[in-house]
N, C-alpha and C positions, 0 to 999 in steps of 0.2 A: 504493500499500500504506499503510495507516494505521500509526500508531505502535503501537497496541494488537496489531495483527498481527504486527509485526517483534518485539515482546517475547515473544509466544506462541511464534513460530517460533524465536527464540533460546533460549528455555527448553526447547523440544522437542529441539533439537539437543544441548544440554547434557546432558538426560536420556538420550537415545540414546547418547551418548558415555560417560556413566557406566555405563550398563547394559551396553555392550560390553565396558568394562573389567571390570567384575563378573564377566561370564559367562567371559571368558578366565581370570581368576584362579580361578573355581570349577573349570574344567576342569583347569587346572594342579594345583590341590590335590588334585583327585580322582586324577588319574594318578599323583601322588607317594605318596598314601595307598595305592594300590593296590600300588605296589613294596614297601611295608614290610608288606603283609598276611602274608607268609610269614616274617617275622623274629620270634623270640620276644621277650618283653618284656626291656628291658635291653640288647638287641643293639646294637652299634655298626655303622652302615652304611658302606660302602666305595664311593666314587665314584672312577671313572677318566674323565677328560675330561668332567666334568660329567654322567656317566651312571651311574646306580646299577648297581652290579656284584653286590654280595652284603653280607653283614654277618657278624659273629662276636660271640659272648658271651665275657666275661672268662674263663669256665671253660675255653675252648679254648686259652688261652694257658699252661695249666698243663703242657702237653705240649712246650712250647718251652723252649730254654735262655736263660737271662737274660744280659744283657751290661751292663758297667759301665765308666765312664770318670770321670776327675776333670776337673771343670769348671775351664777356665784363668781364667776371669774371677773366680769366687767361691772357687775352690779346694775345693768340695764334690764328693763322689762322687755321680754320677748313675747310677741303675740302672733297667733296663727291658729291653724286648725289642727286637731289631732290627726295623725296619719292614719290611724285605724279608722276613724270616721270617714276620711277620704276614700279609703280602700273599700269600705263597706258600701259607700255611695255608689 
């Protein structure tokens, strides 16, 4: 096998590997985009064990009761919603 044939074969292997990586990436992006098709703009997706479950928009939080606590480190009041309430919603 000549040097020229080895170089061409090596380049061909590299091109095939890069093509495979790009194909797998395109498939994964397409699957992820399909999961978000039913979400309205501005929605926040929720994942459980790295799998997309659902999403919610900030307007959904208006029906939840807020919670607050004083941060021990900075002494500031932190306000928001309980995560369990958001996930149950």
